[in-house]
N, C-alpha and C positions, 0 to 999 in steps of 0.2 A: 633605684637609679632609674631614671627616664631612659627608655629606647632611644637611640640615634640615628638618624637617616642619614646616608651617604648616597653619593651619585657616583658611578664609575663605568666608564665605557659607555655613557648614554643611558644608564639604567640606574634605576633606584633601588637601594637595600636598606635593610634594617639592622642594626646590631641591638640586639636584647641582652641587656646585662642581668647576671644573676650572682649575688654574692653567696660564695659557699664558705663560711665562717669555720666549720667541721674538717675542710680541706686547707682552711687558710689560702684561699684561690678565690677568683672572680673568672664566673664562666661567660662566655658570649656566644648567644646563638645568632648565627648568619641567617638573615631571610632576605627573601626577594620581594619588592614592593614594600609598601607602606601601610600602615593602619592596620584594619583587621584583615585587609587581603593579604596581609604578608605571607608567605610560606617558606617553609624551612628551603635553604638552598643548599647550604654546607652540612651535610648529614649528621656531624657530632658537633657539640659547642666546644669552642676553643679556650683554654684556661691560661691564665696566668695569675702572677703573685699580687697584682692589684690591678685596678681598672686600667690605668694607662698601659703595662704590660699586656694585659690581656687585649686591649684594643690594638694595641701594636702587631700582635701575632694576627688578630682578626683580619685585619686588615691586610696583612701579607697572604693570609689564605684566600680571603676575596679576590685580591689580586691575582693569584694563581689560577683561581678556578673561573672566575669570568673572563680572565684575559685569554685563557686556553680556549673557553668555548667560543669567544668572539673570533680569535684567530681561526680555529677549524671550521666554525660557520662561514668565513670568508672563503677559504679554500673550498669548502663544500658547492659554494655559490659558482666558482668558477670553474670548478670540477665538472657541475652538472651541464654547464653551458659548453665546454669545450671536450668533455668526455662523457657524454652521457650514458648512463648503464654502469659506469665503474664506481667503486666505491673507495673509500680512505681507508688506508692501514696505517694507523699512526703508532709511532715509537718514539718515546721522550725519556732524557734524562734530566739532571740538574742543570746541564749547560744547553742543551738543544733539544729542538723538534722536529722531526722527520716523518714527512708524510711519503707515502707511496700510493699507487691506484693499482686496483685490483679490477678487473672485468675486461670487457672488450678493449680498452684503452688502457697502457701503463706509461710509466715514466722511465727513460732511459736512466736517469740519476735523479733520487728522491729529492723533494722539496724541502730543504733543510734551511732552518733559520735559528740563528741564537735565541734561546728563550725570552732572555730580556729583551730583545728587539720584537721579538712577537708579541709580548705581553705589556709593551711600553703604552701606557694611557696617553702619551704625546703623538704616538704614530697615528694618523688617521687610516681611517678604512681606506681611503683613495689610494695612500701610500702602500698600505699592504696589499690592496686588489691588485695594483699596478706591479709589485714585486711576484705575487702568485700567478699572475696573467703571464708576464714574461717567462718565468720558468716554465710553467706548462706549455705555453707556445712553442718553447725553444726544446724541450725534452720528451714531448708526448709522441707516442708511436703506439700502432695496431699491437695488441696481445698476439703473440705467436700461439698457436695451438698445438 
């Protein structure tokens, strides 16, 4: 099977299919980039009963990895501007992503966003940045010593 290139969150990824007849499965390695420069992005191949099943699973995994990376990158950008020297402390579950700040500045209430909204590829960086900035501006305070 030929590798498949996909674009998600403005980035290019490659799905490299490997039939595994001994397991009656198809594996897909999820790579960042394309062509010979593509490098492993998801640490383990994703398996499915057939190519379509494996692709669906691989796209779900890619969506979660790349979406979380994009969202946390945007949070880091706003935090660096509004709370220099503070670092993110991330707590997540299947439903929600929660971010607290640790360091010279902290949040009175963690930044919480439903996972589905944080990872939605239809949400623009600008929409997410506005949400993040509004929360940080409203809840940021000096850390008590």
